N, CA, C and O atoms as a GROMACS GRO file, in nm:
protein
  556
    1UNK      N    1  -5.348   3.702  -8.639
    1UNK     CA    2  -5.281   3.673  -8.515
    1UNK      C    3  -5.203   3.541  -8.524
    1UNK      O    4  -5.092   3.530  -8.471
    2UNK      N    5  -5.262   3.440  -8.593
    2UNK     CA    6  -5.190   3.314  -8.605
    2UNK      C    7  -5.060   3.331  -8.683
    2UNK      O    8  -4.960   3.266  -8.653
    3UNK      N    9  -5.061   3.418  -8.782
    3UNK     CA   10  -4.940   3.447  -8.858
    3UNK      C   11  -4.832   3.499  -8.763
    3UNK      O   12  -4.718   3.453  -8.767
    4UNK      N   13  -4.867   3.595  -8.679
    4UNK     CA   14  -4.772   3.651  -8.583
    4UNK      C   15  -4.724   3.546  -8.485
    4UNK      O   16  -4.606   3.542  -8.450
    5UNK      N   17  -4.814   3.461  -8.441
    5UNK     CA   18  -4.776   3.355  -8.347
    5UNK      C   19  -4.678   3.260  -8.415
    5UNK      O   20  -4.579   3.219  -8.354
    6UNK      N   21  -4.704   3.225  -8.538
    6UNK     CA   22  -4.620   3.131  -8.612
    6UNK      C   23  -4.478   3.185  -8.629
    6UNK      O   24  -4.382   3.109  -8.628
    7UNK      N   25  -4.466   3.316  -8.645
    7UNK     CA   26  -4.336   3.378  -8.667
    7UNK      C   27  -4.259   3.397  -8.536
    7UNK      O   28  -4.141   3.364  -8.528
    8UNK      N   29  -4.326   3.451  -8.433
    8UNK     CA   30  -4.254   3.494  -8.312
    8UNK      C   31  -4.280   3.408  -8.187
    8UNK      O   32  -4.200   3.413  -8.093
    9UNK      N   33  -4.388   3.332  -8.184
    9UNK     CA   34  -4.426   3.246  -8.070
    9UNK      C   35  -4.439   3.321  -7.937
    9UNK      O   36  -4.387   3.274  -7.835
   10UNK      N   37  -4.508   3.436  -7.935
   10UNK     CA   38  -4.531   3.502  -7.807
   10UNK      C   39  -4.636   3.424  -7.728
   10UNK      O   40  -4.698   3.332  -7.781
   11UNK      N   41  -4.657   3.461  -7.603
   11UNK     CA   42  -4.766   3.401  -7.526
   11UNK      C   43  -4.898   3.445  -7.591
   11UNK      O   44  -4.903   3.547  -7.660
   12UNK      N   45  -5.002   3.368  -7.568
   12UNK     CA   46  -5.132   3.402  -7.626
   12UNK      C   47  -5.177   3.539  -7.576
   12UNK      O   48  -5.231   3.619  -7.652
   13UNK      N   49  -5.155   3.564  -7.448
   13UNK     CA   50  -5.196   3.692  -7.390
   13UNK      C   51  -5.124   3.809  -7.457
   13UNK      O   52  -5.185   3.909  -7.493
   14UNK      N   53  -4.993   3.795  -7.473
   14UNK     CA   54  -4.913   3.899  -7.538
   14UNK      C   55  -4.956   3.917  -7.684
   14UNK      O   56  -4.967   4.030  -7.732
   15UNK      N   57  -4.981   3.808  -7.752
   15UNK     CA   58  -5.024   3.812  -7.891
   15UNK      C   59  -5.154   3.891  -7.906
   15UNK      O   60  -5.164   3.980  -7.990
   16UNK      N   61  -5.252   3.858  -7.824
   16UNK     CA   62  -5.382   3.924  -7.831
   16UNK      C   63  -5.370   4.072  -7.794
   16UNK      O   64  -5.428   4.158  -7.861
   17UNK      N   65  -5.296   4.100  -7.689
   17UNK     CA   66  -5.278   4.239  -7.647
   17UNK      C   67  -5.210   4.322  -7.756
   17UNK      O   68  -5.253   4.434  -7.786
   18UNK      N   69  -5.106   4.268  -7.814
   18UNK     CA   70  -5.034   4.339  -7.921
   18UNK      C   71  -5.122   4.360  -8.042
   18UNK      O   72  -5.126   4.469  -8.099
   19UNK      N   73  -5.192   4.257  -8.082
   19UNK     CA   74  -5.277   4.265  -8.201
   19UNK      C   75  -5.383   4.373  -8.186
   19UNK      O   76  -5.396   4.461  -8.271
   20UNK      N   77  -5.458   4.368  -8.078
   20UNK     CA   78  -5.566   4.464  -8.061
   20UNK      C   79  -5.514   4.603  -8.026
   20UNK      O   80  -5.583   4.703  -8.049
   21UNK      N   81  -5.393   4.612  -7.972
   21UNK     CA   82  -5.333   4.742  -7.946
   21UNK      C   83  -5.296   4.815  -8.074
   21UNK      O   84  -5.295   4.938  -8.079
   22UNK      N   85  -5.264   4.737  -8.178
   22UNK     CA   86  -5.225   4.796  -8.308
   22UNK      C   87  -5.340   4.799  -8.407
   22UNK      O   88  -5.329   4.862  -8.512
   23UNK      N   89  -5.448   4.733  -8.377
   23UNK     CA   90  -5.559   4.716  -8.469
   23UNK      C   91  -5.660   4.828  -8.452
   23UNK      O   92  -5.674   4.886  -8.345
   24UNK      N   93  -5.730   4.856  -8.561
   24UNK     CA   94  -5.840   4.953  -8.555
   24UNK      C   95  -5.952   4.897  -8.467
   24UNK      O   96  -5.952   4.778  -8.432
   25UNK      N   97  -6.042   4.979  -8.432
   25UNK     CA   98  -6.154   4.938  -8.348
   25UNK      C   99  -6.232   4.825  -8.413
   25UNK      O  100  -6.251   4.821  -8.535
   26UNK      N  101  -6.277   4.735  -8.330
   26UNK     CA  102  -6.365   4.626  -8.374
   26UNK      C  103  -6.471   4.607  -8.266
   26UNK      O  104  -6.447   4.634  -8.148
   27UNK      N  105  -6.585   4.561  -8.308
   27UNK     CA  106  -6.693   4.536  -8.213
   27UNK      C  107  -6.647   4.432  -8.111
   27UNK      O  108  -6.567   4.343  -8.143
   28UNK      N  109  -6.696   4.443  -7.990
   28UNK     CA  110  -6.654   4.353  -7.883
   28UNK      C  111  -6.678   4.207  -7.918
   28UNK      O  112  -6.594   4.122  -7.890
   29UNK      N  113  -6.792   4.176  -7.980
   29UNK     CA  114  -6.819   4.036  -8.014
   29UNK      C  115  -6.723   3.983  -8.120
   29UNK      O  116  -6.693   3.864  -8.122
   30UNK      N  117  -6.674   4.070  -8.207
   30UNK     CA  118  -6.574   4.032  -8.306
   30UNK      C  119  -6.441   4.001  -8.236
   30UNK      O  120  -6.376   3.901  -8.266
   31UNK      N  121  -6.405   4.086  -8.145
   31UNK     CA  122  -6.280   4.065  -8.070
   31UNK      C  123  -6.284   3.935  -7.990
   31UNK      O  124  -6.188   3.858  -7.990
   32UNK      N  125  -6.394   3.913  -7.922
   32UNK     CA  126  -6.408   3.792  -7.839
   32UNK      C  127  -6.399   3.668  -7.928
   32UNK      O  128  -6.328   3.573  -7.894
   33UNK      N  129  -6.471   3.668  -8.040
   33UNK     CA  130  -6.470   3.552  -8.129
   33UNK      C  131  -6.331   3.529  -8.188
   33UNK      O  132  -6.283   3.416  -8.192
   34UNK      N  133  -6.266   3.636  -8.233
   34UNK     CA  134  -6.131   3.624  -8.289
   34UNK      C  135  -6.033   3.571  -8.184
   34UNK      O  136  -5.953   3.482  -8.214
   35UNK      N  137  -6.040   3.624  -8.064
   35UNK     CA  138  -5.952   3.577  -7.956
   35UNK      C  139  -5.976   3.430  -7.925
   35UNK      O  140  -5.881   3.354  -7.903
   36UNK      N  141  -6.102   3.389  -7.924
   36UNK     CA  142  -6.138   3.249  -7.897
   36UNK      C  143  -6.081   3.157  -8.006
   36UNK      O  144  -6.026   3.051  -7.975
   37UNK      N  145  -6.094   3.198  -8.131
   37UNK     CA  146  -6.042   3.117  -8.241
   37UNK      C  147  -5.890   3.102  -8.232
   37UNK      O  148  -5.837   2.992  -8.245
   38UNK      N  149  -5.822   3.213  -8.211
   38UNK     CA  150  -5.676   3.210  -8.207
   38UNK      C  151  -5.626   3.131  -8.087
   38UNK      O  152  -5.539   3.045  -8.102
   39UNK      N  153  -5.678   3.160  -7.970
   39UNK     CA  154  -5.634   3.089  -7.851
   39UNK      C  155  -5.664   2.939  -7.862
   39UNK      O  156  -5.583   2.856  -7.822
   40UNK      N  157  -5.779   2.906  -7.917
   40UNK     CA  158  -5.815   2.766  -7.935
   40UNK      C  159  -5.726   2.696  -8.034
   40UNK      O  160  -5.680   2.584  -8.010
   41UNK      N  161  -5.700   2.761  -8.147
   41UNK     CA  162  -5.612   2.701  -8.249
   41UNK      C  163  -5.472   2.677  -8.192
   41UNK      O  164  -5.412   2.574  -8.218
   42UNK      N  165  -5.422   2.772  -8.118
   42UNK     CA  166  -5.288   2.758  -8.059
   42UNK      C  167  -5.287   2.644  -7.956
   42UNK      O  168  -5.193   2.565  -7.952
   43UNK      N  169  -5.390   2.636  -7.873
   43UNK     CA  170  -5.392   2.533  -7.770
   43UNK      C  171  -5.409   2.392  -7.828
   43UNK      O  172  -5.376   2.294  -7.761
   44UNK      N  173  -5.460   2.381  -7.948
   44UNK     CA  174  -5.480   2.250  -8.013
   44UNK      C  175  -5.388   2.233  -8.134
   44UNK      O  176  -5.417   2.153  -8.223
   45UNK      N  177  -5.279   2.307  -8.136
   45UNK     CA  178  -5.192   2.309  -8.254
   45UNK      C  179  -5.138   2.171  -8.293
   45UNK      O  180  -5.134   2.140  -8.412
   46UNK      N  181  -5.099   2.090  -8.198
   46UNK     CA  182  -5.046   1.958  -8.231
   46UNK      C  183  -5.152   1.871  -8.298
   46UNK      O  184  -5.126   1.806  -8.399
   47UNK      N  185  -5.270   1.871  -8.242
   47UNK     CA  186  -5.382   1.793  -8.298
   47UNK      C  187  -5.416   1.843  -8.439
   47UNK      O  188  -5.437   1.763  -8.531
   48UNK      N  189  -5.423   1.973  -8.454
   48UNK     CA  190  -5.457   2.033  -8.583
   48UNK      C  191  -5.350   2.002  -8.686
   48UNK      O  192  -5.381   1.961  -8.798
   49UNK      N  193  -5.225   2.023  -8.649
   49UNK     CA  194  -5.116   1.996  -8.744
   49UNK      C  195  -5.111   1.849  -8.784
   49UNK      O  196  -5.077   1.817  -8.898
   50UNK      N  197  -5.144   1.760  -8.692
   50UNK     CA  198  -5.147   1.618  -8.726
   50UNK      C  199  -5.256   1.590  -8.829
   50UNK      O  200  -5.234   1.514  -8.923
   51UNK      N  201  -5.372   1.649  -8.813
   51UNK     CA  202  -5.480   1.633  -8.911
   51UNK      C  203  -5.436   1.683  -9.048
   51UNK      O  204  -5.461   1.620  -9.150
   52UNK      N  205  -5.370   1.797  -9.049
   52UNK     CA  206  -5.322   1.854  -9.176
   52UNK      C  207  -5.214   1.764  -9.236
   52UNK      O  208  -5.217   1.734  -9.355
   53UNK      N  209  -5.120   1.722  -9.153
   53UNK     CA  210  -5.011   1.637  -9.201
   53UNK      C  211  -5.063   1.510  -9.268
   53UNK      O  212  -5.011   1.466  -9.370
   54UNK      N  213  -5.166   1.452  -9.209
   54UNK     CA  214  -5.221   1.328  -9.263
   54UNK      C  215  -5.287   1.346  -9.399
   54UNK      O  216  -5.307   1.249  -9.471
   55UNK      N  217  -5.320   1.467  -9.435
   55UNK     CA  218  -5.386   1.494  -9.564
   55UNK      C  219  -5.300   1.574  -9.662
   55UNK      O  220  -5.349   1.618  -9.765
   56UNK      N  221  -5.173   1.591  -9.630
   56UNK     CA  222  -5.084   1.663  -9.721
   56UNK      C  223  -4.966   1.574  -9.758
   56UNK      O  224  -4.860   1.579  -9.695
   57UNK      N  225  -4.987   1.494  -9.860
   57UNK     CA  226  -4.879   1.408  -9.906
   57UNK      C  227  -4.766   1.492  -9.963
   57UNK      O  228  -4.789   1.586 -10.039
   58UNK      N  229  -4.645   1.458  -9.927
   58UNK     CA  230  -4.524   1.522  -9.979
   58UNK      C  231  -4.513   1.670  -9.941
   58UNK      O  232  -4.438   1.745 -10.005
   59UNK      N  233  -4.585   1.713  -9.838
   59UNK     CA  234  -4.576   1.850  -9.789
   59UNK      C  235  -4.552   1.846  -9.640
   59UNK      O  236  -4.631   1.790  -9.564
   60UNK      N  237  -4.442   1.905  -9.598
   60UNK     CA  238  -4.420   1.922  -9.454
   60UNK      C  239  -4.481   2.056  -9.415
   60UNK      O  240  -4.470   2.154  -9.489
   61UNK      N  241  -4.544   2.061  -9.302
   61UNK     CA  242  -4.612   2.183  -9.259
   61UNK      C  243  -4.517   2.303  -9.253
   61UNK      O  244  -4.555   2.411  -9.299
   62UNK      N  245  -4.395   2.289  -9.199
   62UNK     CA  246  -4.306   2.406  -9.197
   62UNK      C  247  -4.268   2.458  -9.336
   62UNK      O  248  -4.228   2.574  -9.350
   63UNK      N  249  -4.281   2.376  -9.439
   63UNK     CA  250  -4.246   2.418  -9.575
   63UNK      C  251  -4.361   2.490  -9.646
   63UNK      O  252  -4.340   2.551  -9.750
   64UNK      N  253  -4.480   2.483  -9.590
   64UNK     CA  254  -4.595   2.553  -9.649
   64UNK      C  255  -4.580   2.703  -9.628
   64UNK      O  256  -4.514   2.747  -9.534
   65UNK      N  257  -4.641   2.779  -9.714
   65UNK     CA  258  -4.645   2.924  -9.695
   65UNK      C  259  -4.716   2.953  -9.562
   65UNK      O  260  -4.813   2.887  -9.527
   66UNK      N  261  -4.665   3.050  -9.490
   66UNK     CA  262  -4.719   3.082  -9.356
   66UNK      C  263  -4.868   3.113  -9.362
   66UNK      O  264  -4.945   3.066  -9.278
   67UNK      N  265  -4.909   3.190  -9.460
   67UNK     CA  266  -5.052   3.223  -9.472
   67UNK      C  267  -5.133   3.096  -9.492
   67UNK      O  268  -5.236   3.076  -9.427
   68UNK      N  269  -5.088   3.009  -9.582
   68UNK     CA  270  -5.163   2.888  -9.615
   68UNK      C  271  -5.176   2.795  -9.494
   68UNK      O  272  -5.285   2.747  -9.464
   69UNK      N  273  -5.066   2.770  -9.425
   69UNK     CA  274  -5.074   2.677  -9.312
   69UNK      C  275  -5.160   2.732  -9.200
   69UNK      O  276  -5.227   2.655  -9.130
   70UNK      N  277  -5.161   2.862  -9.181
   70UNK     CA  278  -5.243   2.918  -9.074
   70UNK      C  279  -5.390   2.926  -9.111
   70UNK      O  280  -5.476   2.919  -9.024
   71UNK      N  281  -5.420   2.942  -9.238
   71UNK     CA  282  -5.559   2.931  -9.282
   71UNK      C  283  -5.609   2.788  -9.262
   71UNK      O  284  -5.722   2.767  -9.217
   72UNK      N  285  -5.526   2.692  -9.294
   72UNK     CA  286  -5.562   2.552  -9.270
   72UNK      C  287  -5.585   2.528  -9.120
   72UNK      O  288  -5.684   2.466  -9.081
   73UNK      N  289  -5.494   2.576  -9.039
   73UNK     CA  290  -5.505   2.557  -8.894
   73UNK      C  291  -5.634   2.616  -8.838
   73UNK      O  292  -5.703   2.552  -8.759
   74UNK      N  293  -5.665   2.735  -8.881
   74UNK     CA  294  -5.784   2.801  -8.829
   74UNK      C  295  -5.911   2.725  -8.871
   74UNK      O  296  -6.000   2.704  -8.789
   75UNK      N  297  -5.919   2.685  -8.996
   75UNK     CA  298  -6.037   2.612  -9.043
   75UNK      C  299  -6.049   2.477  -8.974
   75UNK      O  300  -6.158   2.437  -8.936
   76UNK      N  301  -5.938   2.406  -8.957
   76UNK     CA  302  -5.943   2.276  -8.890
   76UNK      C  303  -5.984   2.293  -8.744
   76UNK      O  304  -6.060   2.212  -8.691
   77UNK      N  305  -5.936   2.397  -8.678
   77UNK     CA  306  -5.982   2.424  -8.542
   77UNK      C  307  -6.134   2.442  -8.540
   77UNK      O  308  -6.203   2.386  -8.455
   78UNK      N  309  -6.185   2.518  -8.635
   78UNK     CA  310  -6.330   2.538  -8.641
   78UNK      C  311  -6.403   2.406  -8.666
   78UNK      O  312  -6.507   2.381  -8.605
   79UNK      N  313  -6.350   2.321  -8.754
   79UNK     CA  314  -6.411   2.190  -8.778
   79UNK      C  315  -6.424   2.111  -8.649
   79UNK      O  316  -6.528   2.052  -8.620
   80UNK      N  317  -6.316   2.110  -8.571
   80UNK     CA  318  -6.306   2.022  -8.455
   80UNK      C  319  -6.368   2.079  -8.328
   80UNK      O  320  -6.418   2.005  -8.244
   81UNK      N  321  -6.365   2.213  -8.314
   81UNK     CA  322  -6.400   2.272  -8.184
   81UNK      C  323  -6.502   2.385  -8.189
   81UNK      O  324  -6.530   2.447  -8.087
   82UNK      N  325  -6.557   2.413  -8.304
   82UNK     CA  326  -6.658   2.518  -8.317
   82UNK      C  327  -6.782   2.460  -8.386
   82UNK      O  328  -6.805   2.488  -8.503
   83UNK      N  329  -6.860   2.382  -8.315
   83UNK     CA  330  -6.974   2.314  -8.379
   83UNK      C  331  -7.079   2.408  -8.436
   83UNK      O  332  -7.157   2.366  -8.522
   84UNK      N  333  -7.083   2.532  -8.392
   84UNK     CA  334  -7.181   2.626  -8.446
   84UNK      C  335  -7.140   2.686  -8.580
   84UNK      O  336  -7.221   2.751  -8.647
   85UNK      N  337  -7.015   2.665  -8.620
   85UNK     CA  338  -6.969   2.714  -8.750
   85UNK      C  339  -6.980   2.600  -8.850
   85UNK      O  340  -6.911   2.499  -8.836
   86UNK      N  341  -7.067   2.615  -8.952
   86UNK     CA  342  -7.075   2.511  -9.055
   86UNK      C  343  -6.939   2.493  -9.122
   86UNK      O  344  -6.870   2.591  -9.151
   87UNK      N  345  -6.902   2.370  -9.146
   87UNK     CA  346  -6.771   2.341  -9.204
   87UNK      C  347  -6.753   2.406  -9.341
   87UNK      O  348  -6.644   2.453  -9.374
   88UNK      N  349  -6.859   2.410  -9.420
   88UNK     CA  350  -6.847   2.475  -9.552
   88UNK      C  351  -6.822   2.625  -9.538
   88UNK      O  352  -6.755   2.685  -9.622
   89UNK      N  353  -6.874   2.686  -9.433
   89UNK     CA  354  -6.849   2.828  -9.408
   89UNK      C  355  -6.701   2.848  -9.373
   89UNK      O  356  -6.638   2.941  -9.422
   90UNK      N  357  -6.646   2.761  -9.289
   90UNK     CA  358  -6.504   2.771  -9.253
   90UNK      C  359  -6.417   2.756  -9.378
   90UNK      O  360  -6.318   2.828  -9.394
   91UNK      N  361  -6.452   2.663  -9.464
   91UNK     CA  362  -6.376   2.645  -9.589
   91UNK      C  363  -6.387   2.769  -9.677
   91UNK      O  364  -6.286   2.818  -9.726
   92UNK      N  365  -6.507   2.818  -9.696
   92UNK     CA  366  -6.526   2.936  -9.782
   92UNK      C  367  -6.451   3.058  -9.729
   92UNK      O  368  -6.394   3.134  -9.807
   93UNK      N  369  -6.451   3.076  -9.597
   93UNK     CA  370  -6.378   3.189  -9.538
   93UNK      C  371  -6.228   3.174  -9.561
   93UNK      O  372  -6.160   3.271  -9.593
   94UNK      N  373  -6.177   3.052  -9.543
   94UNK     CA  374  -6.034   3.027  -9.567
   94UNK      C  375  -5.999   3.055  -9.712
   94UNK      O  376  -5.894   3.113  -9.741
   95UNK      N  377  -6.085   3.015  -9.804
   95UNK     CA  378  -6.058   3.037  -9.946
   95UNK      C  379  -6.063   3.185  -9.982
   95UNK      O  380  -5.983   3.232 -10.063
   96UNK      N  381  -6.156   3.258  -9.924
   96UNK     CA  382  -6.164   3.402  -9.951
   96UNK      C  383  -6.037   3.473  -9.904
   96UNK      O  384  -5.984   3.559  -9.974
   97UNK      N  385  -5.990   3.437  -9.787
   97UNK     CA  386  -5.867   3.498  -9.736
   97UNK      C  387  -5.748   3.457  -9.822
   97UNK      O  388  -5.661   3.539  -9.851
   98UNK      N  389  -5.744   3.331  -9.863
   98UNK     CA  390  -5.634   3.284  -9.949
   98UNK      C  391  -5.634   3.359 -10.083
   98UNK      O  392  -5.528   3.395 -10.133
   99UNK      N  393  -5.752   3.382 -10.139
   99UNK     CA  394  -5.759   3.457 -10.266
   99UNK      C  395  -5.699   3.596 -10.251
   99UNK      O  396  -5.639   3.650 -10.344
  100UNK      N  397  -5.717   3.653 -10.135
  100UNK     CA  398  -5.669   3.789 -10.112
  100UNK      C  399  -5.521   3.794 -10.074
  100UNK      O  400  -5.450   3.886 -10.116
  101UNK      N  401  -5.474   3.698  -9.995
  101UNK     CA  402  -5.340   3.707  -9.939
  101UNK      C  403  -5.243   3.600  -9.984
  101UNK      O  404  -5.127   3.600  -9.943
  102UNK      N  405  -5.287   3.508 -10.069
  102UNK     CA  406  -5.198   3.403 -10.116
  102UNK      C  407  -5.209   3.392 -10.268
  102UNK      O  408  -5.232   3.493 -10.335
  103UNK      N  409  -5.193   3.274 -10.322
  103UNK     CA  410  -5.192   3.255 -10.467
  103UNK      C  411  -5.313   3.174 -10.512
  103UNK      O  412  -5.383   3.112 -10.432
  104UNK      N  413  -5.336   3.175 -10.643
  104UNK     CA  414  -5.445   3.095 -10.699
  104UNK      C  415  -5.422   2.947 -10.668
  104UNK      O  416  -5.516   2.875 -10.632
  105UNK      N  417  -5.299   2.902 -10.682
  105UNK     CA  418  -5.268   2.762 -10.652
  105UNK      C  419  -5.296   2.729 -10.506
  105UNK      O  420  -5.337   2.618 -10.473
  106UNK      N  421  -5.273   2.826 -10.419
  106UNK     CA  422  -5.297   2.804 -10.276
  106UNK      C  423  -5.444   2.777 -10.249
  106UNK      O  424  -5.477   2.694 -10.164
  107UNK      N  425  -5.532   2.845 -10.318
  107UNK     CA  426  -5.675   2.823 -10.294
  107UNK      C  427  -5.713   2.680 -10.330
  107UNK      O  428  -5.793   2.617 -10.261
  108UNK      N  429  -5.657   2.628 -10.437
  108UNK     CA  430  -5.685   2.490 -10.476
  108UNK      C  431  -5.627   2.393 -10.373
  108UNK      O  432  -5.692   2.296 -10.334
  109UNK      N  433  -5.505   2.419 -10.329
  109UNK     CA  434  -5.436   2.338 -10.229
  109UNK      C  435  -5.517   2.336 -10.098
  109UNK      O  436  -5.545   2.229 -10.044
  110UNK      N  437  -5.554   2.453 -10.050
  110UNK     CA  438  -5.629   2.466  -9.924
  110UNK      C  439  -5.765   2.399  -9.936
  110UNK      O  440  -5.808   2.328  -9.845
  111UNK      N  441  -5.832   2.421 -10.047
  111UNK     CA  442  -5.965   2.361 -10.067
  111UNK      C  443  -5.958   2.209 -10.064
  111UNK      O  444  -6.042   2.144 -10.001
  112UNK      N  445  -5.860   2.152 -10.131
  112UNK     CA  446  -5.847   2.007 -10.134
  112UNK      C  447  -5.819   1.948  -9.997
  112UNK      O  448  -5.878   1.847  -9.959
  113UNK      N  449  -5.730   2.010  -9.924
  113UNK     CA  450  -5.695   1.960  -9.790
  113UNK      C  451  -5.813   1.975  -9.695
  113UNK      O  452  -5.848   1.881  -9.624
  114UNK      N  453  -5.875   2.091  -9.695
  114UNK     CA  454  -5.988   2.112  -9.603
  114UNK      C  455  -6.105   2.022  -9.637
  114UNK      O  456  -6.173   1.973  -9.547
  115UNK      N  457  -6.130   2.000  -9.765
  115UNK     CA  458  -6.240   1.910  -9.804
  115UNK      C  459  -6.214   1.769  -9.751
  115UNK      O  460  -6.305   1.705  -9.701
  116UNK      N  461  -6.090   1.720  -9.762
  116UNK     CA  462  -6.055   1.587  -9.713
  116UNK      C  463  -6.069   1.579  -9.562
  116UNK      O  464  -6.123   1.481  -9.509
  117UNK      N  465  -6.022   1.681  -9.490
  117UNK     CA  466  -6.032   1.682  -9.344
  117UNK      C  467  -6.178   1.693  -9.302
  117UNK      O  468  -6.219   1.629  -9.205
  118UNK      N  469  -6.255   1.772  -9.373
  118UNK     CA  470  -6.399   1.784  -9.344
  118UNK      C  471  -6.466   1.647  -9.354
  118UNK      O  472  -6.545   1.611  -9.266
  119UNK      N  473  -6.436   1.572  -9.458
  119UNK     CA  474  -6.494   1.437  -9.474
  119UNK      C  475  -6.450   1.347  -9.358
  119UNK      O  476  -6.530   1.270  -9.305
  120UNK      N  477  -6.321   1.356  -9.319
  120UNK     CA  478  -6.272   1.277  -9.206
  120UNK      C  479  -6.350   1.310  -9.078
  120UNK      O  480  -6.393   1.220  -9.006
  121UNK      N  481  -6.367   1.438  -9.052
  121UNK     CA  482  -6.436   1.481  -8.930
  121UNK      C  483  -6.582   1.437  -8.933
  121UNK      O  484  -6.634   1.388  -8.833
  122UNK      N  485  -6.647   1.454  -9.046
  122UNK     CA  486  -6.788   1.417  -9.056
  122UNK      C  487  -6.808   1.266  -9.042
  122UNK      O  488  -6.911   1.222  -8.992
  123UNK      N  489  -6.711   1.187  -9.085
  123UNK     CA  490  -6.722   1.042  -9.072
  123UNK      C  491  -6.650   0.992  -8.948
  123UNK      O  492  -6.644   0.871  -8.923
  124UNK      N  493  -6.594   1.084  -8.870
  124UNK     CA  494  -6.521   1.056  -8.747
  124UNK      C  495  -6.404   0.961  -8.771
  124UNK      O  496  -6.380   0.869  -8.692
  125UNK      N  497  -6.333   0.984  -8.880
  125UNK     CA  498  -6.217   0.904  -8.915
  125UNK      C  499  -6.092   0.986  -8.890
  125UNK      O  500  -6.087   1.104  -8.924
  126UNK      N  501  -5.992   0.923  -8.831
  126UNK     CA  502  -5.862   0.986  -8.815
  126UNK      C  503  -5.762   0.894  -8.886
  126UNK      O  504  -5.718   0.795  -8.829
  127UNK      N  505  -5.726   0.926  -9.011
  127UNK     CA  506  -5.640   0.836  -9.088
  127UNK      C  507  -5.499   0.829  -9.033
  127UNK      O  508  -5.436   0.932  -9.009
  128UNK      N  509  -5.451   0.709  -9.014
  128UNK     CA  510  -5.311   0.683  -8.980
  128UNK      C  511  -5.252   0.778  -8.877
  128UNK      O  512  -5.141   0.830  -8.896
  129UNK      N  513  -5.322   0.800  -8.770
  129UNK     CA  514  -5.271   0.890  -8.667
  129UNK      C  515  -5.149   0.826  -8.601
  129UNK      O  516  -5.146   0.706  -8.577
  130UNK      N  517  -5.050   0.908  -8.572
  130UNK     CA  518  -4.929   0.856  -8.507
  130UNK      C  519  -4.959   0.818  -8.363
  130UNK      O  520  -5.055   0.867  -8.303
  131UNK      N  521  -4.878   0.731  -8.308
  131UNK     CA  522  -4.896   0.686  -8.171
  131UNK      C  523  -4.890   0.803  -8.073
  131UNK      O  524  -4.967   0.808  -7.977
  132UNK      N  525  -4.799   0.897  -8.096
  132UNK     CA  526  -4.785   1.012  -8.006
  132UNK      C  527  -4.911   1.098  -8.007
  132UNK      O  528  -4.957   1.141  -7.902
  133UNK      N  529  -4.966   1.121  -8.125
  133UNK     CA  530  -5.086   1.203  -8.134
  133UNK      C  531  -5.205   1.129  -8.075
  133UNK      O  532  -5.290   1.190  -8.010
  134UNK      N  533  -5.214   0.997  -8.098
  134UNK     CA  534  -5.321   0.919  -8.041
  134UNK      C  535  -5.318   0.926  -7.889
  134UNK      O  536  -5.423   0.938  -7.825
  135UNK      N  537  -5.198   0.918  -7.831
  135UNK     CA  538  -5.184   0.926  -7.686
  135UNK      C  539  -5.232   1.060  -7.635
  135UNK      O  540  -5.294   1.067  -7.529
  136UNK      N  541  -5.204   1.169  -7.709
  136UNK     CA  542  -5.251   1.302  -7.667
  136UNK      C  543  -5.402   1.306  -7.664
  136UNK      O  544  -5.460   1.367  -7.574
  137UNK      N  545  -5.468   1.243  -7.760
  137UNK     CA  546  -5.613   1.244  -7.767
  137UNK      C  547  -5.676   1.163  -7.655
  137UNK      O  548  -5.787   1.193  -7.610
  138UNK      N  549  -5.605   1.060  -7.609
  138UNK     CA  550  -5.659   0.976  -7.503
  138UNK      C  551  -5.643   1.038  -7.366
  138UNK      O  552  -5.714   1.002  -7.272
  139UNK      N  553  -5.548   1.132  -7.353
  139UNK     CA  554  -5.524   1.196  -7.223
  139UNK      C  555  -5.615   1.312  -7.200
  139UNK      O  556  -5.608   1.376  -7.095
   0.00000   0.00000   0.00000
């Protein structure tokens, strides 16, 4: 769903409706959890992208492969807003999806970035956050 959002920018409601309308059956708890992850990641996109930006030297987020940046976004959302999901589980899930839908180099790239962000979150450090992003966090 994040891939579709990144490409077309529909409303969250339209995105979820379209996705599940075209998708095979899934258990209700799977649908609810997936919807929560996607809606949450989208609503915190600026915060998430700032965390990623701070840990990706010489990489602009729009220049990353769509699959890779959205796997990063989803895992970072889980780090920040899903305390019941162990951070290592979020990393492992992102890497499994990257192995299937991206490249070998992408798994190394994603692993390195997520590991750095995981350490930041666990130590409650926000490296060199921009003034605009800091203001968003204070509001």
